[in-house]
C-alpha positions as CSV (number, residue, x, y, z in Angstrom):
1,M,-47.6,139.6,-48.1
2,T,-48.5,139.9,-44.6
3,K,-47.9,143.7,-44.0
4,D,-47.9,143.6,-40.2
5,I,-44.9,141.2,-40.3
6,A,-41.7,142.5,-40.0
7,G,-39.1,140.4,-41.7
8,I,-35.1,140.5,-40.5
9,I,-32.5,138.3,-42.3
10,L,-29.8,137.2,-40.1
11,A,-26.4,137.4,-41.4
12,G,-23.9,138.1,-38.5
13,G,-22.3,134.8,-39.0
14,Q,-18.6,134.6,-38.7
15,S,-18.7,132.0,-41.2
16,R,-15.5,129.8,-39.8
17,R,-16.3,127.1,-41.7
18,M,-16.1,128.9,-45.1
19,G,-12.8,130.9,-44.1
20,G,-14.4,133.7,-42.3
21,G,-16.0,136.4,-44.4
22,D,-20.0,136.9,-45.5
23,K,-21.6,133.5,-46.6
24,G,-24.8,135.7,-47.9
25,L,-22.3,137.1,-50.3
26,L,-20.9,134.1,-52.2
27,A,-22.2,133.2,-55.3
28,L,-24.9,131.0,-56.4
29,G,-26.4,130.4,-60.0
30,G,-24.9,133.8,-60.7
31,R,-26.8,135.5,-57.7
32,S,-25.6,135.9,-54.1
33,L,-26.8,133.9,-51.7
34,L,-28.6,136.9,-50.0
35,D,-30.1,137.7,-53.5
36,H,-31.9,134.0,-53.4
37,V,-33.2,134.7,-49.7
38,V,-34.3,138.2,-50.2
39,A,-36.0,136.8,-53.7
40,R,-38.5,134.3,-51.7
41,F,-38.9,136.6,-48.2
42,A,-39.6,139.9,-49.4
43,P,-42.8,139.0,-50.9
44,Q,-43.5,137.4,-47.6
45,V,-43.2,140.6,-45.2
46,G,-43.9,144.2,-44.6
47,P,-40.6,146.0,-43.7
48,L,-37.6,143.8,-44.2
49,V,-34.4,144.6,-42.7
50,L,-30.4,142.6,-42.7
51,S,-29.1,142.0,-39.2
52,A,-25.9,142.1,-39.2
53,N,-22.5,143.6,-37.5
54,R,-19.4,145.5,-38.7
55,D,-19.1,147.8,-41.9
56,P,-22.6,147.8,-43.8
57,A,-21.5,149.1,-46.6
58,R,-20.4,145.4,-47.9
59,F,-24.2,144.7,-48.4
60,A,-25.0,147.6,-50.3
61,G,-25.8,145.5,-53.3
62,V,-28.3,144.0,-51.3
63,G,-30.4,146.8,-51.2
64,L,-32.0,146.4,-47.8
65,P,-31.2,148.6,-44.3
66,V,-29.1,146.9,-42.2
67,V,-29.2,147.0,-38.3
68,A,-26.3,146.1,-35.9
69,D,-26.3,144.3,-32.8
70,T,-27.4,145.9,-29.4
71,V,-26.0,143.5,-27.5
72,K,-22.3,144.1,-26.7
73,G,-19.9,141.3,-27.9
74,F,-20.9,138.4,-30.6
75,A,-24.2,137.0,-28.9
76,G,-25.4,134.9,-32.2
77,P,-28.2,134.8,-34.0
78,L,-30.5,135.8,-30.6
79,A,-28.9,138.6,-30.4
80,G,-29.8,139.4,-34.0
81,I,-33.4,138.4,-33.4
82,L,-33.7,140.9,-30.6
83,T,-31.9,143.9,-32.6
84,G,-34.8,143.1,-35.0
85,L,-37.8,143.0,-32.7
86,E,-36.3,146.5,-31.2
87,W,-35.8,147.8,-34.8
88,A,-39.7,146.6,-35.5
89,A,-40.9,147.8,-32.2
90,A,-39.3,151.6,-33.1
91,N,-39.7,152.0,-36.6
92,T,-42.5,150.0,-37.6
93,A,-46.2,149.6,-36.6
94,C,-46.0,145.7,-37.0
95,E,-47.2,143.4,-34.4
96,A,-44.6,140.8,-34.9
97,V,-41.4,139.7,-37.0
98,V,-40.6,136.6,-39.0
99,T,-36.7,135.7,-39.0
100,A,-34.7,133.9,-41.2
101,E,-31.0,133.2,-42.4
102,G,-29.2,134.5,-45.1
103,D,-27.7,131.7,-46.2
104,T,-30.8,129.2,-47.2
105,P,-31.3,130.3,-50.8
106,F,-34.6,128.0,-50.9
107,L,-36.6,128.8,-47.4
108,P,-40.3,128.0,-48.0
109,E,-42.2,130.6,-49.8
110,N,-45.5,130.5,-47.8
111,L,-43.1,130.4,-44.5
112,V,-44.5,134.1,-43.0
113,E,-48.1,132.6,-43.8
114,R,-47.8,129.4,-42.1
115,L,-46.0,130.5,-39.4
116,A,-48.8,133.2,-38.3
117,A,-51.7,130.8,-39.0
118,A,-50.0,128.5,-36.5
119,V,-50.4,131.6,-33.8
120,D,-53.6,132.9,-34.9
121,E,-55.6,132.0,-31.8
122,R,-52.5,132.0,-29.5
123,P,-51.4,135.8,-29.5
124,G,-48.3,136.1,-27.6
125,A,-47.1,132.6,-28.9
126,I,-43.6,131.7,-31.1
127,A,-44.5,129.9,-34.1
128,V,-41.3,128.0,-35.0
129,A,-40.3,126.0,-38.2
130,C,-39.5,122.8,-38.6
131,S,-38.7,120.2,-41.5
132,G,-37.9,116.7,-41.4
133,G,-38.7,116.5,-38.0
134,K,-36.2,118.9,-36.8
135,R,-36.7,122.0,-35.8
136,H,-35.3,125.4,-36.9
137,P,-35.4,127.8,-34.3
138,T,-33.7,130.8,-36.3
139,F,-36.8,130.2,-39.2
140,A,-39.6,131.8,-36.6
141,L,-42.1,134.1,-36.0
142,W,-41.7,136.1,-33.0
143,P,-44.5,138.5,-31.4
144,L,-42.7,141.9,-30.4
145,A,-44.2,141.9,-27.3
146,L,-41.4,139.3,-26.2
147,H,-38.4,141.5,-26.6
148,D,-38.1,142.6,-23.3
149,A,-38.2,139.2,-21.9
150,L,-35.9,137.9,-24.9
151,R,-33.1,140.8,-23.9
152,R,-32.7,139.1,-20.6
153,F,-31.6,135.9,-21.8
154,P,-28.3,137.5,-23.2
155,V,-28.1,140.5,-21.0
156,D,-28.5,139.1,-17.7
157,E,-28.2,135.5,-17.8
158,D,-25.5,135.0,-20.9
159,V,-27.9,132.4,-22.4
160,R,-27.4,132.5,-25.8
161,R,-29.1,129.7,-27.5
162,V,-32.3,130.3,-29.2
163,S,-33.9,127.0,-28.8
164,A,-33.1,127.7,-24.8
165,S,-35.2,131.0,-25.1
166,I,-38.1,129.8,-27.1
167,D,-38.4,126.6,-25.1
168,R,-39.4,129.2,-21.9
169,H,-42.1,130.9,-23.8
170,D,-45.4,129.3,-25.3
171,F,-44.3,128.0,-28.5
172,V,-46.0,125.9,-31.4
173,D,-43.5,123.8,-34.1
174,V,-45.0,124.4,-37.7
175,E,-43.7,121.2,-39.8
176,F,-43.0,122.1,-43.6
177,S,-42.4,119.6,-46.5
178,M,-39.1,118.4,-47.9
179,L,-38.2,120.0,-51.6
180,I,-38.3,117.2,-54.2
181,S,-36.1,117.6,-57.0
182,G,-34.2,115.1,-59.0
183,G,-35.8,112.2,-57.5
184,H,-34.6,113.3,-54.3
185,L,-35.5,115.1,-50.7
186,H,-34.1,118.0,-49.7
187,D,-34.6,120.2,-47.1
188,P,-36.1,123.5,-47.5
189,F,-34.1,124.9,-44.7
190,F,-30.7,123.5,-45.9
191,N,-28.0,126.0,-45.1
192,I,-24.6,127.1,-46.5
193,N,-21.8,126.1,-44.0
194,T,-19.3,124.4,-46.2
195,S,-17.8,124.5,-49.9
196,D,-19.8,121.1,-50.5
197,D,-22.6,122.8,-49.1
198,L,-22.4,125.1,-51.8
199,A,-21.5,122.8,-54.5
200,R,-24.5,120.6,-53.4
201,A,-27.1,124.0,-53.5
202,E,-25.6,124.6,-56.7
203,R,-26.8,121.4,-58.0
204,L,-30.1,121.5,-56.4
205,L,-30.7,124.9,-57.8
206,Q,-29.8,123.3,-61.6
207,S,-32.4,120.6,-60.6
208,M,-35.2,122.9,-59.7
209,K,-34.8,124.9,-63.2
210,A,-34.8,121.9,-65.3
């Protein structure tokens, strides 16, 4: 556990391709997607909160504090990242947060350790997870000192793409290995967007247990 780093699970998506609702509450292997994410992510960080809008009571079973966006309107994951930074600055002694999506049940169990190591000698830099040559902007380490600068993107400039905010700061990409299961390679940042994705995740989960 890296106790001086807070964790923020981003669970505020509108899940249009799943017919609406909260993807994180969908069942996978007898547990919710969020339960899988928490099981992998919580041991890696100190304080951990869920970033989500609307009624927080629907996440009562997850057992985490829920923080709503501080940016008006549905501003996407960048608003959740910003909210997490502001929450950590006001409520913890942490110097950084690591963000993760709430629909990625196979996220790396060394995510935080490797992101933190990548910027150990680059204070103020963002560390961004990558796999298979693809960057995953919502899986990143964010120094708390960036929260004022990041707030300008959605509030003053109407910039909502996480990757755009990363590109305008010092950052380092951190490559993570693919998962190997059942003779196939799987992206550890594979997220659930459709019912087919959920079925694929179920098969992967079962093959990992075999």
